[in-house]
Backbone bond lengths (Angstrom), bond angles and torsions (degrees), N, CA, C in turn:
res aa  C-N    CA-C-N  psi(-1)  N-CA   C-N-CA  omega(-1)  CA-C   N-CA-C  phi
1 M - - - 1.435 - - 1.568 112.29 -
2 E 1.335 113.10 -25.48 1.478 116.48 178.66 1.524 111.93 -63.26
3 N 1.310 117.39 -48.37 1.404 117.33 177.93 1.526 116.88 -60.69
4 L 1.370 113.18 -33.67 1.470 118.49 178.94 1.554 111.20 -65.81
5 N 1.266 116.15 -42.68 1.519 120.99 -178.15 1.521 111.52 -77.67
6 K 1.272 118.53 -35.93 1.464 121.37 -172.20 1.545 112.59 -91.12
7 Y 1.347 116.10 -37.39 1.429 118.93 -162.30 1.585 115.99 -120.40
8 I 1.338 115.43 -2.10 1.486 118.21 179.78 1.485 108.58 -63.37
9 P 1.304 119.86 126.66 1.499 120.48 -177.98 1.504 112.69 -66.24
10 K 1.338 115.06 148.15 1.506 117.82 -175.42 1.491 113.33 -59.25
11 E 1.380 114.08 -54.02 1.501 115.81 -176.39 1.537 113.32 -62.56
12 Y 1.357 114.69 -35.27 1.493 116.69 177.89 1.611 108.13 -69.04
13 L 1.256 117.40 -37.22 1.479 117.49 179.83 1.494 108.33 -66.07
14 A 1.324 121.20 -38.57 1.421 122.78 179.83 1.509 109.45 -66.97
15 L 1.358 119.46 -37.21 1.391 124.37 177.50 1.522 113.12 -63.73
16 K 1.321 117.68 -40.97 1.468 124.66 177.58 1.530 109.88 -61.70
17 I 1.365 114.31 -46.81 1.487 117.95 -176.75 1.508 109.47 -64.48
18 N 1.310 116.02 -49.86 1.505 119.26 179.92 1.569 111.05 -59.68
19 Y 1.306 117.23 -33.32 1.524 121.45 179.22 1.478 106.70 -68.07
20 L 1.336 120.26 -49.03 1.432 119.94 -174.75 1.538 111.82 -70.14
21 R 1.297 117.36 -33.92 1.532 119.19 177.88 1.590 107.43 -66.89
22 K 1.333 116.35 -40.23 1.462 116.91 176.99 1.541 113.43 -64.94
23 L 1.283 114.18 -38.23 1.461 119.01 -179.51 1.488 110.19 -66.29
24 L 1.277 121.14 -38.78 1.504 126.70 -174.45 1.566 103.40 -75.03
25 D 1.328 117.69 -34.87 1.486 118.95 178.11 1.549 112.27 -67.66
26 E 1.308 115.62 -32.15 1.474 120.18 -174.30 1.478 113.72 -88.35
27 L 1.331 116.76 -28.25 1.490 120.14 179.86 1.578 111.45 -75.74
28 P 1.343 118.25 140.42 1.435 119.25 176.97 1.506 111.42 -62.57
29 D 1.348 116.81 150.49 1.413 122.26 177.74 1.548 107.96 -78.66
30 V 1.290 118.75 117.99 1.450 124.62 -173.60 1.547 108.20 -121.57
31 K 1.410 114.81 133.29 1.436 118.90 177.44 1.476 106.82 -123.76
32 L 1.303 113.68 152.20 1.520 120.64 179.57 1.531 107.38 -116.86
33 H 1.373 113.31 128.89 1.464 122.61 -172.75 1.542 108.49 -125.50
34 N 1.353 116.36 128.97 1.407 120.03 175.79 1.568 113.79 -84.90
35 L 1.282 117.42 133.68 1.485 121.18 177.05 1.588 104.58 -93.88
36 K 1.289 115.77 94.26 1.470 120.01 -172.84 1.602 107.86 -67.59
37 S 1.286 116.90 -32.75 1.448 120.52 -172.82 1.565 109.31 -72.37
38 E 1.341 117.73 -17.51 1.435 121.05 -178.28 1.524 112.16 -110.27
39 G 1.295 116.42 15.79 1.485 120.61 177.88 1.478 113.17 101.96
40 P 1.316 119.74 150.77 1.484 124.56 -174.95 1.527 111.94 -63.02
41 Q 1.373 118.65 -24.96 1.476 117.41 -176.51 1.542 112.33 -86.16
42 C 1.267 119.22 -3.68 1.471 120.94 -176.85 1.549 106.91 -94.22
43 K 1.324 115.91 119.21 1.362 122.37 -179.53 1.528 112.92 -122.54
44 R 1.357 117.16 159.83 1.435 118.90 -179.36 1.554 106.71 -135.95
45 I 1.330 113.30 140.05 1.467 121.98 179.64 1.500 107.74 -97.60
46 I 1.293 116.88 132.06 1.493 118.71 176.76 1.473 111.15 -119.00
47 V 1.310 118.36 123.90 1.411 123.81 -178.45 1.546 107.32 -127.36
48 G 1.313 118.35 101.62 1.451 120.38 -173.79 1.530 109.33 64.70
49 S 1.375 112.87 -125.91 1.467 116.92 176.47 1.506 115.29 -92.57
50 H 1.328 114.11 2.48 1.467 120.01 177.86 1.518 115.80 -93.91
51 K 1.329 116.62 144.75 1.437 119.53 -179.66 1.608 109.61 -132.60
52 Y 1.303 113.57 133.96 1.486 120.08 -177.32 1.533 108.45 -132.78
53 R 1.296 113.51 144.62 1.484 120.56 170.89 1.567 109.50 -74.49
54 V 1.297 114.66 140.18 1.464 115.59 -175.95 1.501 112.58 -62.69
55 N 1.348 119.22 -28.22 1.503 120.79 -176.57 1.529 111.98 -83.76
56 T 1.358 119.02 7.80 1.485 119.42 172.22 1.498 107.63 -93.99
57 S 1.359 113.46 168.09 1.534 118.54 -179.18 1.523 108.42 -65.82
58 E 1.340 118.78 -41.63 1.466 118.09 176.13 1.503 111.52 -62.91
59 G 1.296 115.99 -44.93 1.407 119.99 179.69 1.508 113.06 -57.74
60 Q 1.354 117.70 -42.74 1.430 121.29 -179.06 1.527 111.97 -66.79
61 Q 1.393 116.57 -36.01 1.428 122.87 176.33 1.500 111.27 -60.37
62 Y 1.342 115.55 -47.60 1.459 118.10 -174.80 1.515 111.03 -77.59
63 Y 1.329 116.07 -25.51 1.485 121.98 174.06 1.535 111.67 -62.45
64 K 1.351 115.66 -39.56 1.484 119.20 175.20 1.468 111.53 -66.41
65 I 1.313 117.43 -36.54 1.507 122.34 175.63 1.523 109.63 -62.53
66 L 1.350 115.58 -44.97 1.460 119.93 178.06 1.479 111.74 -57.86
67 L 1.335 119.45 -43.49 1.472 120.17 177.69 1.495 112.35 -67.53
68 T 1.396 117.67 -35.65 1.397 119.76 174.80 1.503 113.24 -63.11
69 R 1.326 116.77 -42.61 1.463 122.06 176.15 1.528 111.53 -60.85
70 N 1.304 116.05 -45.88 1.505 117.93 -179.84 1.494 112.28 -61.24
71 E 1.310 116.74 -41.84 1.439 118.73 -177.57 1.560 109.62 -72.56
72 A 1.265 120.24 -37.82 1.524 125.11 178.06 1.468 105.13 -62.68
73 A 1.373 121.24 -44.03 1.466 122.69 -176.88 1.558 109.90 -69.80
74 R 1.297 116.88 -34.77 1.508 117.29 175.74 1.508 111.70 -65.56
75 Q 1.361 116.86 -44.56 1.473 119.72 179.47 1.524 109.57 -65.88
76 L 1.284 117.55 -43.46 1.474 118.34 -179.37 1.492 111.78 -59.68
77 S 1.272 119.09 -41.19 1.545 119.78 176.51 1.474 113.49 -59.40
78 I 1.297 118.15 -36.26 1.431 124.04 178.42 1.548 111.25 -68.54
79 Y 1.312 117.98 -50.97 1.415 122.85 -178.49 1.496 113.87 -68.74
80 E 1.330 118.07 -34.37 1.444 123.70 173.22 1.543 112.49 -63.53
81 A 1.333 112.69 -38.40 1.485 119.83 -178.92 1.539 109.56 -66.60
82 I 1.357 114.19 -42.84 1.455 118.91 176.84 1.480 112.01 -63.50
83 W 1.430 118.37 -43.91 1.405 124.50 -177.52 1.547 110.56 -60.09
84 Y 1.367 114.66 -51.03 1.496 119.00 -174.78 1.523 114.17 -73.36
85 S 1.276 114.09 -17.03 1.569 119.42 172.97 1.536 109.62 -77.56
86 H 1.321 120.73 -20.71 1.405 120.38 -176.61 1.571 111.55 -112.44
87 F 1.360 117.32 -26.79 1.417 118.24 -168.70 1.590 107.54 -137.38
88 K 1.330 113.94 147.00 1.479 118.73 -176.44 1.471 110.60 -87.27
89 D 1.356 122.04 -41.58 1.475 121.32 -173.23 1.506 111.03 -77.83
90 E 1.333 113.60 176.86 1.438 120.67 175.05 1.488 109.80 -70.13
91 P 1.354 121.33 157.64 1.523 124.08 177.11 1.524 109.48 -54.11
92 L 1.347 113.32 142.99 1.451 121.19 -176.72 1.538 111.65 -50.43
93 P 1.342 117.23 119.83 1.496 118.97 -178.49 1.470 113.18 -68.84
94 E 1.351 122.93 -24.05 1.460 120.34 -179.65 1.493 111.33 -73.75
95 C 1.345 118.33 -12.27 1.510 117.24 177.12 1.526 107.09 -88.51
96 K 1.244 114.74 73.15 1.503 119.23 178.79 1.595 112.62 -95.24
97 P 1.311 114.18 140.99 1.423 113.31 176.18 1.539 113.01 -72.87
98 H 1.319 115.27 136.16 1.466 120.34 175.17 1.574 107.69 -163.80
99 K 1.253 115.76 163.56 1.459 120.09 178.64 1.555 115.67 -76.64
100 I 1.233 114.45 127.98 1.436 117.87 178.96 1.555 111.69 -113.17
101 K 1.306 119.45 131.60 1.432 122.94 -176.87 1.487 112.57 -97.53
102 R 1.289 119.68 81.01 1.483 122.70 173.92 1.513 109.16 -101.56
103 T 1.347 112.11 140.15 1.458 117.46 -173.86 1.538 113.02 -122.41
104 V 1.335 115.84 162.38 1.392 120.81 172.43 1.576 106.78 -134.53
105 Y 1.335 116.66 143.10 1.398 122.00 -175.33 1.562 110.31 -90.25
106 A 1.315 115.78 107.96 1.531 119.12 171.41 1.523 111.27 -84.00
107 E 1.328 115.39 -29.02 1.448 122.63 172.80 1.513 111.97 -136.31
108 Y 1.343 121.63 166.06 1.370 121.96 -168.62 1.577 110.92 -60.33
109 D 1.357 115.20 -35.99 1.498 115.80 -172.87 1.585 110.91 -114.17
110 K 1.360 115.47 14.21 1.467 119.51 -175.97 1.487 110.77 -124.39
111 P 1.364 122.20 83.77 1.326 119.60 171.96 1.522 114.20 -74.06
112 V 1.327 116.61 137.67 1.531 123.08 -174.49 1.520 106.87 -104.72
113 V 1.319 121.32 123.23 1.429 123.71 175.88 1.596 106.71 -69.19
114 M 1.316 112.70 131.55 1.445 117.80 -178.23 1.539 109.68 -92.38
115 D 1.372 115.00 72.42 1.450 120.19 -178.91 1.497 108.72 -111.83
116 K 1.361 112.65 -161.79 1.551 118.27 -178.06 1.540 108.20 -60.31
117 A 1.270 118.78 -45.05 1.414 122.41 -175.56 1.562 109.32 -58.64
118 F 1.345 117.04 -42.65 1.415 120.36 175.86 1.547 111.91 -62.00
119 F 1.302 114.99 -46.49 1.460 119.84 -179.44 1.571 110.65 -61.28
120 D 1.271 112.50 -44.28 1.499 113.69 -178.87 1.497 115.93 -68.01
121 S 1.382 115.69 -18.94 1.430 120.70 179.27 1.574 112.62 -78.16
122 L 1.351 115.59 -16.47 1.434 120.83 -177.91 1.574 111.39 -80.88
123 I 1.309 115.34 145.42 1.413 122.98 179.17 1.506 112.31 -99.45
124 H 1.319 116.88 121.39 1.531 120.45 -177.78 1.484 109.73 -69.39
125 D 1.315 116.32 137.96 1.429 123.17 175.10 1.542 113.99 58.59
126 D 1.308 116.24 52.43 1.386 124.12 -168.48 1.574 112.86 -100.12
127 N 1.296 119.35 3.71 1.443 125.07 -177.66 1.511 111.45 -99.10
128 R 1.331 115.90 113.89 1.498 122.85 -179.91 1.451 113.63 -111.88
129 K 1.353 114.43 14.65 1.510 117.54 -176.15 1.528 116.74 -79.16
130 Y 1.373 115.64 -24.63 1.432 119.02 -176.87 1.492 111.14 -131.26
131 P 1.342 118.23 148.87 1.499 120.70 -179.33 1.575 108.24 -70.72
132 K 1.339 111.44 158.21 1.448 120.99 -179.25 1.495 109.82 -119.25
133 N 1.307 114.89 154.55 1.524 122.64 -176.07 1.491 108.46 -80.57
134 P 1.287 121.95 118.20 1.482 124.15 -178.37 1.499 113.43 -63.51
135 Y 1.376 116.79 -16.61 1.495 120.75 -179.38 1.572 110.82 -84.15
136 N 1.326 113.47 -18.83 1.515 114.22 -176.16 1.532 110.12 -95.85
137 F 1.299 117.32 63.91 1.440 125.11 -173.38 1.564 107.43 -106.29
138 F 1.362 114.20 131.95 1.421 118.92 175.31 1.513 112.35 -153.82
139 N 1.236 119.67 123.61 1.514 127.71 169.04 1.536 107.66 57.29
140 G 1.334 116.04 43.90 1.470 120.88 171.85 1.540 114.94 91.37
141 T 1.346 117.55 1.64 1.459 122.56 -176.61 1.485 111.87 -126.37
142 Y 1.318 116.22 139.46 1.503 120.87 171.47 1.543 108.28 -95.63
143 Y 1.343 118.34 128.28 1.430 124.55 -175.62 1.534 104.57 -105.84
144 R 1.394 115.84 155.87 1.443 120.53 -174.72 1.489 113.20 -81.20
145 S 1.341 116.16 -14.80 1.482 119.12 179.86 1.480 111.03 -148.19
146 A 1.301 116.08 165.96 1.454 121.03 177.06 1.497 109.75 -67.33
147 A 1.394 116.39 -37.51 1.447 115.00 -179.76 1.590 110.65 -67.37
148 E 1.251 118.78 -40.92 1.511 118.28 176.46 1.512 111.87 -58.77
149 K 1.376 115.56 -38.84 1.450 116.40 176.35 1.495 111.75 -63.38
150 E 1.351 117.45 -38.83 1.453 119.96 179.95 1.552 110.08 -66.23
151 I 1.365 115.99 -40.78 1.446 119.80 176.57 1.549 111.40 -59.50
152 A 1.316 117.45 -42.53 1.430 122.65 -179.20 1.558 111.48 -64.41
153 I 1.318 117.60 -37.69 1.470 123.30 176.79 1.554 106.55 -67.77
154 F 1.279 117.62 -41.41 1.508 120.74 -179.97 1.513 111.15 -60.04
155 Y 1.405 116.91 -51.50 1.433 118.14 179.37 1.538 114.06 -63.94
156 T 1.305 115.72 -36.58 1.462 120.11 177.36 1.535 111.47 -60.31
157 E 1.313 116.92 -49.73 1.422 118.75 -177.95 1.483 114.62 -70.46
158 L 1.295 116.59 -22.02 1.519 119.47 173.87 1.555 112.31 -88.40
159 G 1.360 115.86 4.08 1.459 118.61 177.03 1.502 115.55 69.64
160 I 1.318 116.61 28.02 1.498 121.40 179.04 1.517 109.18 -100.51
161 P 1.315 117.95 110.98 1.500 120.67 177.99 1.530 107.14 -60.52
162 F 1.350 117.54 145.53 1.414 122.63 173.90 1.491 112.51 -148.49
163 K 1.367 117.93 155.40 1.424 121.23 165.56 1.538 106.95 -111.66
164 Y 1.304 111.88 135.35 1.502 115.97 177.28 1.555 110.45 -96.13
165 E 1.343 113.24 128.53 1.479 122.80 179.22 1.466 111.58 42.21
166 P 1.342 116.51 59.03 1.481 118.61 170.36 1.544 108.81 -78.26
167 S 1.294 117.11 159.80 1.525 122.56 175.80 1.467 107.03 -89.23
168 I 1.367 114.60 129.30 1.440 123.01 -177.32 1.543 109.79 -136.29
169 K 1.284 119.88 133.76 1.441 126.02 177.19 1.507 108.07 -88.90
170 L 1.373 115.40 126.03 1.460 119.89 174.98 1.503 110.15 -118.03
171 V 1.321 116.33 151.21 1.462 119.70 179.20 1.557 112.01 -61.23
172 G 1.364 114.60 136.69 1.445 118.29 176.29 1.547 114.11 87.11
173 I 1.275 116.16 -0.77 1.521 119.80 -179.24 1.525 105.70 -122.19
174 A 1.364 112.68 129.42 1.508 118.15 -174.69 1.508 109.64 -71.50
175 K 1.335 120.47 -37.83 1.468 118.89 -176.66 1.518 107.28 -111.76
176 P 1.346 115.28 156.49 1.483 120.07 173.41 1.435 114.91 -57.71
177 I 1.374 119.73 148.78 1.409 120.97 173.63 1.549 109.36 -104.53
178 N 1.257 116.21 174.31 1.494 122.45 -175.72 1.561 110.67 -134.32
179 P 1.366 115.22 77.55 1.489 115.42 176.21 1.477 110.77 -57.86
180 D 1.338 115.09 152.52 1.415 120.42 -175.15 1.535 111.03 -60.99
181 F 1.374 112.12 -45.76 1.533 114.10 -178.15 1.498 105.26 -142.82
182 V 1.280 116.15 143.35 1.505 123.19 166.19 1.530 104.79 -120.21
183 L 1.312 119.15 123.98 1.461 123.90 -173.76 1.554 107.49 -106.60
184 Y 1.354 115.09 153.01 1.404 117.93 175.84 1.548 108.73 -124.66
185 F 1.276 118.01 128.63 1.512 120.92 178.47 1.546 108.07 -113.23
186 K 1.315 113.81 105.44 1.478 119.48 -174.65 1.549 110.64 -69.06
187 E 1.332 117.52 -23.65 1.476 124.37 176.23 1.512 113.03 -61.68
188 L 1.318 115.58 -24.04 1.561 122.73 -177.74 1.459 109.73 -126.90
189 D 1.313 118.38 -2.25 1.523 125.10 -177.20 1.520 105.71 45.21
190 T 1.358 114.37 61.38 1.378 119.63 175.57 1.486 113.12 -149.83
191 C 1.328 116.82 163.78 1.530 117.98 179.33 1.564 110.26 -118.80
192 K 1.297 113.02 159.01 1.483 120.02 175.89 1.543 106.73 -137.34
193 F 1.313 114.15 145.60 1.441 122.85 175.25 1.515 109.59 -95.03
194 H 1.356 112.45 149.86 1.491 119.88 173.33 1.478 112.99 -138.81
195 E 1.333 116.08 118.74 1.400 123.72 175.74 1.474 109.77 -108.49
196 H 1.391 115.15 124.50 1.414 121.68 175.01 1.509 111.58 -107.35
197 F 1.369 118.15 122.90 1.450 121.72 -174.14 1.557 105.98 -106.65
198 G 1.356 117.92 119.85 1.437 122.83 171.68 1.506 108.77 -92.16
199 I 1.326 114.98 78.51 1.467 118.34 -171.72 1.539 111.68 -74.11
200 K 1.325 116.52 127.90 1.481 123.24 -177.34 1.534 110.43 -111.09
201 E 1.305 117.58 25.34 1.408 124.42 173.56 1.567 110.63 60.59
202 S 1.356 115.68 40.44 1.411 121.56 177.45 1.521 110.29 -112.08
203 A 1.300 117.76 146.08 1.504 122.56 179.88 1.476 110.20 -64.42
204 D 1.352 117.29 -41.00 1.453 121.42 179.41 1.508 113.79 -58.78
205 Y 1.336 113.12 -44.26 1.483 119.13 -175.96 1.542 107.02 -68.34
206 M 1.334 120.65 -43.75 1.431 122.53 178.24 1.530 113.06 -60.74
207 T 1.340 116.54 -35.10 1.387 121.74 176.09 1.579 113.24 -64.03
208 T 1.331 113.59 -44.50 1.475 118.73 172.99 1.477 116.68 -59.54
209 T 1.424 114.25 -38.60 1.452 119.83 179.84 1.539 107.34 -65.44
210 K 1.284 117.66 -42.19 1.434 121.33 -177.80 1.567 111.09 -62.27
211 I 1.356 113.61 -41.23 1.510 117.04 177.14 1.466 112.41 -61.67
212 K 1.349 115.80 -44.10 1.505 120.51 178.93 1.529 112.94 -61.32
213 Y 1.325 118.22 -40.32 1.476 120.76 172.93 1.511 109.92 -58.94
214 G 1.298 120.34 -40.81 1.477 122.24 -178.18 1.461 110.44 -70.09
215 N 1.338 118.48 -41.15 1.438 120.42 -175.16 1.469 109.71 -66.11
216 Y 1.260 119.58 -43.16 1.534 123.52 -179.93 1.483 108.12 -66.98
217 A 1.264 121.38 -41.47 1.497 122.41 -177.61 1.521 107.43 -66.79
218 A 1.313 120.05 -37.95 1.517 123.94 -177.10 1.535 107.44 -68.91
219 A 1.350 117.27 -24.06 1.513 120.83 -178.45 1.518 110.68 -89.67
220 G 1.340 115.96 4.94 1.453 118.60 177.80 1.496 118.81 89.92
221 L 1.324 116.71 5.04 1.468 119.95 178.21 1.496 113.30 -82.66
222 I 1.320 116.44 132.86 1.476 120.32 -177.42 1.563 110.63 -96.02
223 P 1.357 116.95 119.13 1.457 118.50 -179.02 1.572 110.00 -54.22
224 D 1.327 113.86 140.84 1.496 123.26 175.01 1.456 110.07 75.54
225 L 1.368 122.98 -3.62 1.427 124.33 177.58 1.512 105.67 -121.23
226 D 1.322 122.63 -59.84 1.448 126.39 -178.44 1.595 108.63 -91.41
227 I 1.268 116.93 -26.54 1.462 120.47 -175.37 1.474 112.94 -136.53
228 L 1.357 117.59 131.44 1.431 120.98 176.01 1.524 112.00 -101.07
229 F 1.307 120.62 139.95 1.442 123.66 173.66 1.589 108.74 -119.80
230 T 1.360 110.70 126.90 1.481 114.36 174.32 1.501 105.38 -128.19
231 Y 1.360 115.91 166.62 1.477 124.50 -169.84 1.493 111.42 -144.04
232 D 1.254 115.17 156.85 1.499 122.93 159.43 1.479 112.79 -150.11
233 T 1.264 116.06 143.48 1.479 121.54 178.11 1.481 108.83 -125.00
234 E 1.360 116.07 176.25 1.475 118.33 -179.39 1.524 114.19 -61.30
235 D 1.391 116.36 -33.25 1.409 117.81 -178.87 1.510 112.68 -103.51
236 M 1.341 119.28 1.60 1.468 122.82 175.18 1.530 107.04 -137.54
237 P 1.369 115.61 85.55 1.440 121.03 179.55 1.568 113.77 -62.75
238 F 1.283 117.86 155.68 1.441 120.13 -179.82 1.516 110.93 -66.72
239 D 1.374 117.66 139.10 1.386 124.42 176.83 1.546 110.84 -121.91
240 I 1.271 121.81 124.96 1.458 121.89 -176.52 1.499 113.30 -63.50
241 R 1.329 114.88 -20.82 1.553 115.94 176.71 1.458 112.34 -67.24
242 Y 1.323 117.46 -28.56 1.448 120.98 175.48 1.488 114.18 -64.20
243 L 1.377 114.53 -46.02 1.414 123.04 175.32 1.530 110.93 -59.14
244 S 1.337 115.62 -46.50 1.491 118.58 179.56 1.494 114.81 -57.23
245 A 1.334 113.10 -39.39 1.545 118.17 178.26 1.539 107.51 -65.85
246 K 1.329 116.73 -47.60 1.507 116.75 -177.00 1.594 110.57 -65.83
247 L 1.300 115.66 -40.36 1.442 118.21 178.09 1.557 111.36 -59.72
248 N 1.315 116.28 -43.19 1.442 121.09 -178.55 1.492 108.64 -61.11
249 S 1.309 119.54 -48.27 1.452 123.56 177.96 1.486 113.93 -55.82
250 A 1.419 116.59 -43.95 1.488 119.17 -179.87 1.493 111.19 -66.14
251 V 1.339 116.98 -46.99 1.484 122.23 -178.33 1.487 110.10 -60.24
252 Y 1.316 116.54 -49.02 1.489 119.84 -178.80 1.485 109.74 -62.87
253 G 1.280 117.53 -46.31 1.519 118.92 179.61 1.485 111.93 -58.65
254 T 1.305 117.75 -34.81 1.515 122.66 179.28 1.480 109.42 -74.60
255 A 1.310 117.27 -43.99 1.487 122.40 -174.78 1.555 113.85 -58.01
256 I 1.375 113.19 -35.24 1.468 117.02 -175.03 1.529 111.48 -90.60
257 I 1.319 117.79 2.73 1.471 119.59 170.29 1.498 109.27 -66.64
258 H 1.314 118.67 135.94 1.482 119.13 -178.70 1.548 109.66 -61.35
259 K 1.292 116.78 156.92 1.447 122.39 177.97 1.551 109.22 -64.60
260 Q 1.294 117.32 141.83 1.441 122.76 179.96 1.507 112.78 -115.65
């Protein structure tokens, strides 16, 4: 919760609030009513002038909507409280939720849209090539560095779904690569990559970093829009505020792209 309150970027916070408000406006108003005369387990769903028993197909459908509404309202109350504790005006109107069509080239003539279907196709923690540090454990996953664990905690607390080191095919590369993080933003129905470089002042590491830059660019990803790069060195440790600023820039830059 500390990361959410202290480090959630302003534009991304506005986007989340506007997304949840839009979602609640679009979902039907659903109420749950207990039929006491027929036992405590018998419930009825009320939608406008229509009534459905929970154990019917229509009742189940609207019950799921009720749960979605309740969760959206809970999240909205948290995000609005954070917003109004820091800012006086209403959330930025230009940060509106809409679908963004960003693509990545897996093959020369086949751009893949980085949407929810793309995100769902990725396998979390799919890289078995290098050992992991047993001390960097969080939420069921071992991370290779303390910085990556801190990044995972940051994304989790901000409610940003991610896949850690999934295998992804990029154009011009024979074998799949494993970006550190692939993020999904439901407010824009798009994904972003995040590579964190723990640079130890070695020529070999710098060469690897340069190659990764080139591979992502060749696949059509725009730095600081489609892919974030963060770093830490022995004399410059990683700071989550740096990631927060880069994330804000990427999200805001994406949000103001016209609908496609």
